[in-house]
Each structure stands twice: as C-alpha cells, then as structure tokens.
N, C-alpha and C positions, 0 to 999 in steps of 0.2 A: 530354257533352264527349268521351267516348271515340269516339262515332260521328263527331263533327266532325273529330277527329284522324285517324281512319281515312280519311274522305273526302278530307281534305287530302293524306294520303299517296298515295292512289290517284290523285288529280288530278295530283300531281307526276309520278308514273310515266307516267301515260297521256298527258300533254301534254309530257313532257320539258322541264319548266320550266327547269331549270338554275339555280334560284334559291338552292340550298343546296349548299355544298360538303361532300362526305362526309368522315367521320373514321373512322379505323380504330383500334381499341383499341391502346394502346401508343404512339400518336403524339400524345398530348395536347398536347405542347409545340408541335406543328406545326398545331394545329387553329385555322386562321385562316379565317374566313368572308369570302369576297370581297364579300358584301353590306355587311359592316361595315367592311372594310378595302380600299378600292379600290386601294391600293398593294401588295397582296399580291405577294410575290416568287415566281417560278415553282417554285423548289426545294421550297417548303413543300407543294406539291400532289403532286409526283411519287411519292414513296415510299408515302404512304397509298393513293393511287388504284391504283398498280400492284399493291400487296400485296393489296388487297381483291379486285381483278379476278382475279388468279391463284388466290386461294383459292376464289372462286366457281367458276371454271372447273374446278378440281380436284374440287370437291364434285360438280359435275354430270357430270364424266367418270366418277367413281365410281358415281354413281346411274344415269345414263342411257347414256352412250356405251359403257361397259364391258359393259353388258348387251346393248345392241343389237348390238354387234360381237363378242360371245362371248368377251371376255376373262375374265369370270366369269359365273356363272349363279346367280340367286337360288334358294335352297331354301325361300323363303317363297312359298307357292302363289299368293297374290294379288298378288305383285310381278311384273308381266307385260311388262316391257320386252323380255325375251328372246322373247316371243311377239308382238312388234311392236305392242303396245298402249301408247299414250301418252295419258294422260288430260289433259283441258283445263287442269287446275290446274297442270300442270308449267310452263306458259309464264311465269307471273308472276315467278319468282325471277330468271331470267336477264334478262328484259326490264327489270325494275326496276333490277337491279344494273348492267347495262351502260349504261343511259341515265344513271344517277346518276353513274357515273365519267366518262362523256363530258362532263358539266358541268365536272368538274375539269380534264380535258385541254383543253377549250376555254378555260377560265379561265387555264390555264397558258400557252397560246399567246398570249392577249391580254396577259398580264403580261410575257411574254418580249418581245413587241413594244415594250411600254412601256419596258423596260430595255435594249432593243436587243441582245438575246442571240440570235444566229442559232442557236446550238447548242440552246438550250431551245425555240426556235420549232420546230426540226426534230424534237426529241424529242416535243413535244406533237403534232405532225402524225402522226408514226409511231404513237404510242399511239392517237390518234383513229381512224386508218385501221384499225388492228388491231381495235379495239372495234367499229366500224361493220361491218367485214367479218364478225365473229361474229354480229352482229344480222341482217344481210341473208342470210347463208348459213343461218341457223337458221329465219328467218321468211319470207324473200322480200322483197316490197315493204314498206318501213318508213318512218316519218317520218325525213327526212334534211335536205332543203334548208330546211325550216321547223322542224326540231327545235332544242331548246335556246333557244327564243325567248320563254320565259315572262316574262322580265323586261321585254320590250317589249310584252307583252300578248297574244301569240299562244298561246292555251291549247288550240287544236285544230289541230295541224299536219297538213298533208296527208301522204299516203304517197307516196313517190317510187318509180318503177319501179326494179327491181334493175339493169337495164342502165344507167340514168342514174346510179345510186349508184356503180356500178363505174367509170364514166367519170370521176367526180369523185375517187374514191379514188386513181386513177392520177395525176391532176393533183397531188394532195396529196403523193403519194410522190415525184414529180418535184421538187416544191418542197423537200421535206426533203433529197433528195439534193443539190440545188444549195446549200442553206443549209449543209450539212455539208462542202462542198468546202473551206471555209476551215480545216477541221480544228483548230478551237479547242476544246481540252478545257475542262471545267468547272474552276473554282477548287477548291482543296483543301476548303474548307468545303462547297461545293456538291456535290462528288464524294461526300462522305460520305452525302449524302441521295439518291444514285442506287444503288439496290440491284441494278440489273441490270448495268451496265458501269462503275460508279464514275467516271463523268464522261468516259469515253473516247469522243471524238467519232467516230473512225474505226469503232469497234465498233458504235456506234449507226447509222452510215451503212450498214455491212454488214448489220445487222439490217433496216433499212428496205428495202434493195434485195432482200434475201432474201425479205422479206414480199411485195415487188413480184413476185418470181418465183413465189411460191406462188399469188398472186391471179391472175396471168396464166394460170397453168396451170388454176386453178379455172374460168375462163371460156373455156378453150381449145376447148370443143365449139362455140363460136360463132366466126364469122368477121367479125362486125361491126367496123367501124373505130372502136373505142372507146378505143384507147390514144392518148396525146398524139402529135401530128404526123399524125393521121389514119391510124394504123396498126392492123392487126388484132392480136389477142393473139399470134398466131404470128410476125408480122413484128417485133413489139416484143421478143419473146423473143430473136430472132436479133440484133436491134440491141443488146440488153443483153449477151448472152453472147458474141457473135462480133464484131460491127462495132465496138462502143464499150465493150468489156469494162473498160477502165481507168477509164471514167467511171461504171461501176456495180459497184464492188467488192462481193463477196458474202462471207458467212461462209465462212472458208477452213480451219477446223480446229475440233475439239471445244471448245477453250478459248474460242472466239469465239461459241459457241452462246448464244442468248438463253434463259437459264434463271434463274428466281428461286431461287437456291440457299439454301434455308432453313438458318439457323444453329441453330435450336432455342431461341433466346432471343427473347422478345417485343421488337418486334412481328414479327420474321421467323421465325414459326413456321408449319409446315405446318398446314393446317386439321384434319388427321387427328390431330395431336398431342393435341388435347383430346377426341377420341372415346373412348368406352369401347372397350376391346380387343375385346369381343364384337361390337360394332356393326361393326367393321372386318373381323373374321375369321370370325365364327361363323354368319352367316346366308346365306352363299353358298359355292360352291366354284368353282375355276378351270374355265374352259370346256375341253372336250375339244380343240376346234380350236386354241385358244391353246397348250395344253400339248403336244399331239402333235407339232406342228412343231418346237418347241424340243427335245423329246426326240430327234426324228429327226436334228436337226442337231448333237446333242451341245453345245447352246448353253449357255455358262456363266451366262447371265443367269437361267436357271431357278432357281438357288439364291438369287438376289436377289429374284425375283418370286413364288416359290411355295414352299410347304412340302412335305415328304414326307408321303405317306399310305401307311402300311403298308410303308415302306421304298422307295417309288417315287413318281415324280411322275405324278399321274393326275387328269384332269379329268372333268367330267360333261357330258352332252349338253345343248345349248341347245334351247329350244323343246320341252321334254318335255310330255307330255299332262297336263292339269290333274288333280291328285289322285295322280299317279304320281311323287312326288318322289324323285329318286335319292339313294342313300346319300352321305354327305359324303365328299369326297376332298380333294385339295390345296387350300389356301387361301392368301390373302396372308400373308406373314410380318409379324409385328408391327413389324419393323425398318422397313418401308415407311411406317409412320405418322410417322416423323421423317426420311424419306429426302430429302436436299437436291435430288436430281435429278428428283423428281416435279413440281417447279415449272417444268417445261419449257414454253416458248412456241414456239420454233422452233430446231431444232438442225442441226448440220452434216450429219448423216446424211440428214435430210429434204432438204436443199438438193441433195446429190449424187443422191438418188433422183429428185427432180424433174427434174434435168438429164438423168438416164438416160432418163426417159420422153420428154422433149423431143427428145433425140437419136434415140431409137428411132423416133419418129414423123416424123423428118426436118425438124423445125422449127429445129433448131440443128445446126451441125457439131460434131463431137466423137465420141468413142468411147463408145457406150452401155454397153458391157461394163465399161470402166474406171470410169465413173461409178457403175454398179451395184455393182461390187465394193468401191469406196471407201465407198459408202454402207452396204453390208452390214457391212463390218468395223468401221467407225467407230461403228455402232450398238452394237457390243460394247465397244469400247475406251472409249467415253464413260463406261461404268460401271466403269472401272478394272480391266477384265478383259482377259485375253490371248485372242486369237483362236485357237481350237483348231486343231491340226495337221489339215490336210485339210478344213477348213471349206469353202473355196471349190471343192473338187473333190467334195464330197458331192453325189450325184446329184440331191438335192432343192434344192440351192443353185446348182450349177454352171451357168454361162452357156454355152449351146451355140449356135454360129453357125447351126446348122441347125434350131433350134427355131422353131416358128411364132411370129409376132408376139404372138398372144394368150397364149402360154405365157410369153414374155419379160415381157409386161406384168404377168401375175400374179406372176411372180417379183419384179419391181420393187415392186409394191404390197404383197406379203407382207412384204418387208423393211421397207417404210415403215410398215406396220401395227404392227410392233414398235418402230420408231423413234418412233412417236407415242404410246407407252404413257403413259396418263394426261394426254394433251394435249387439253384441252377437248373439242370435238366433231370434231376433225380426222379421226379414223378414219372416222367416219360421213359427214362431208362428202365425203371422197375415195371412199368406197364409192358414194355417191349419184352422183358424177360419172362413175365408171369401171366400176362393177360388180365391182371387185377390192378385196381378194382374194376368191376364190370361197368363199363360206361355205356350210356344210351347213344345210339348212332342216329343223328337227325336225317331228315329226308333230303337235305341239300348237300350232304357229305359226298365228296368226290374221291378220286384215287381208288376206284373200285371198293370204296368203303373200308379201306385198309389203313390202319395207323401207319404213318411213315416209320420205316425201320432205321433210318439214318439220315444225315444231311450230306448232300453231294460235296465233293472237293471244290475249293475255290477255282473259278474258271481260269484264273491266270496261272495256276499250278500246271494246268494242262499244256501250256506253251513254255513256261520257264523251266519245268522239270519233266519234259514230255516223255522221255524214255522210261523213267521210273514210274511216272503216272500210268503209262500204258501197261507196264508190268503189273502194277497193283490191280488195275481193272481186270486184266486177264486172269489174275489169281483169285480176287475176291468176288468179281462179278460186275455187272454194269454199274456205272457211276450215276445211280439215281436213288431216289428215296425209298425204293422198295427192295433193294438188295440187303439182305440180312447180314449183320456182322457175325463173327465166329461164335459168340456165346449165345446167339439166338437160335432156337430150334424151330 
C-alpha cells in the first residue's frame, strides 16, 4: 500500500495532474477540494497556496541560493552548493511544490470566472505566471500548455520551449492588467483571506506589472518578438515605462512591495519559526563577499542580517578546499527565524534597480543614476532603518558618470543582490543572466568553476514521462546543470 501511495504521489507531480488542491496546516477551515466541490469560491484557495509557495521558496533560498551566491557558506564539508555541486535529488522538492500550487491557482481562476470576479481572475493569473516563471527559470523547458490536464486524462504532458512559455506568460500578464483596470477591491470577508495585499486591486495590479518588468528583463538578452503586439522585450519595456506608463502602474514605494509579511501566528508563520535554532545558525557562517560589502558601506542592515564574531562582522570564504573548513564567524541572528520581511516576493528596491539597468542599456528613457540611488536607499529603508550619512557618496556605492558601463552594471546588480535577500532563486537567476555581481571563485570550487545554469529534471520524470522528457532533452540539451536555458547567452 505504501508503494502504491508513493507511486500515486510521484505520478501526480510528474504529470502535473491538478486533481488535488493543496492544503496548508492552519487552513483547515479553508480545505475545500475542487474535485468534491465544483462550486469552490476563489478566496478559499489563495491564502493556502501563497503561503505554501513562499515557505517553499524561502526554504530553498536558505538551502541553495544563499550558498550558490555566497550569502552564507556551509561549514559541513559535504554540503557543496558553494562548490557549485547540485545533486539530482534537489529537483523534486521545488518541481512538486510549484506544480501542486499551480493547480490551486488554475482552480482559482476557473472559479473566479464562474463567479464573474475580474479581480480574482487577475490575482490567479499573476500567481500562475509567477509560479511558472520560477519553474522555467529553474529547469528551462517544462510542461506548460499541457500541464494541469490530469483531470481530462493527459498524464504525460509535453515539455514546452522556454521561449513559448515566456510568450504566453506575457499574454497572461496583459490579461491581468486589463482585468484590474476596473479597480474593484475584494469585499471585506474576501480581503481577510488575501495575506499579500488585503484585497487591494491596485496593489495587485502594480505587483503584476512589476513582475512583467522583471520577466521582460529576464529575457532581455534576446531580441525575439515575443511580447504582445509583436514587440521585442526591449520595445515592450519602453512601451510600459515611457509610452504608456499610466496603463502599467508599477510598485511605487516600499509599502506596496509584494511581501508575505509573517505575523508569527499560524498559519502565517515563517518556515524557519519551527526550525531548531542550531539548524538555522550553527552549521554555516556568513560569506566573506556578503559581509565585506556591507561593512565597507557602513550598511545598517548588517545588524539585522548577521551576528558579531569576536566583536566584529566577519565572513568566511566560499568555495574553500574540501577538508579545510574555516573557523566559525558571523552567522544569521535568531531574530531572522521570525522576520516578517523574509517573505519577500518582489519589492520596490528591485523595481527601481531593474529600471536602472534598463535605462543604462538605453532601452527606456530616464535617469539611471536616480533609479539606482532610489533602489539602493530603499533597500535599507524597507528594513525600517535610516540611510547612513554619506552612503551614496561612499566610493564603493557612488554613481560616477565617467565609470565604465560594466562598473555601473555591477553596482546596480550588487545593490539588487542585497534587495533580493532570501528571495527564492532570484539572486541566482540574475547572476546567470548578467554575470553580476562579480563573485570571487574559491580554490575548492568544482564543476569547471562554472556557476550551474539550471537544475536537472526530477529523476522520476525520466521514467514516468519518458517520451516527452527525451524530446525536451533532445531540444534543449543534456539534462545537467551546465545546459543553459533559452534566455541565457
């Protein structure tokens, strides 16, 4: 019986059945299975799905992203993400979780159509795009057009090309923006079940368009005409930011940031709240790269993000030689285990820094320096901290008109690196796209000293969806961490 249950579970994940709606502990009163209740209302699905997704993203930011990107460095010698080693078993957790929650977002959309709620239709579309973007940016080509069709009998969905996935993600974001133009907020009872924006339609619209901005920048190494209206990513950025800015409102301040602000009370608890303190603080130290920049800038976020070690903030080198484990230094403070802001999805600082890059590259009009400085300072004030005197004139932060474009790009992406603290895989995605910020490569780094370009597909997908898996590999390239996805050049 256990084997049958395991096989059923694997089949669900591998074929993206969409037959069972997920449930998060603490939401028992909202646990309505769409199979049993065809009249499920959309608000019953939003909070459990969002909460589960952000928790999973934070968990893997802690486990994978923060090591790959030198936020912290494991002092357990066989934990080797910081040496660019990603084992095949790592794929399952995110693949399974993301596809499971996609069934809820699709069900939410369909139920919103049934009750004629433009606002909930748009919210569902935004959440679906966000989740599919995580999937394709992590794995490359994935089941998309035939995903979530298990109820209609399609148990072996084809893998879509990433270019085609992005083309449709942009269509869905246009749909969401149009639906939210009516600016109808959710009712009082419904708003209580929206943990992100409490039913505010305009804030959801700004989040959707800011996600649009992020994803256009993600594919900006390509000039394919994949944006709606037959536009290139660069032309669509200009359309959104300059030509029709009023039609595409963006997150405009820290308060509008898309953050799952944990309250500490179930079900809105950080996933780290239930960790043993030792598991969060004792087996790694902060990375030298991460700490040294903040020290150089006199950045007040240091006290929020790291402990003192011998009276100073000090990190350890990433990619150290196996067997030569450095002595423990600064670690994460225990206060981060319940920190509300770690539930970040997309914040104002990121938006401004995306605009800074777009302006620097000449894709939009606007002052790159202003965008950069706004992004840098709001990365600090988001945490309730004052920007130190002289921060923007610090030689390592200051924007100089005479600096080379590569220097300015690294400044932008270094500030974004900190704005994306604990934000799923975004630091890694942006590094893969741009090569910034420039990270030191330690002597013990393996994988030919190359940053992994993706995560492999789950092993069980190879057998349960073999034909389509093989077609994807034939099209995209070998199923290993060094095969670049479509938007990487």
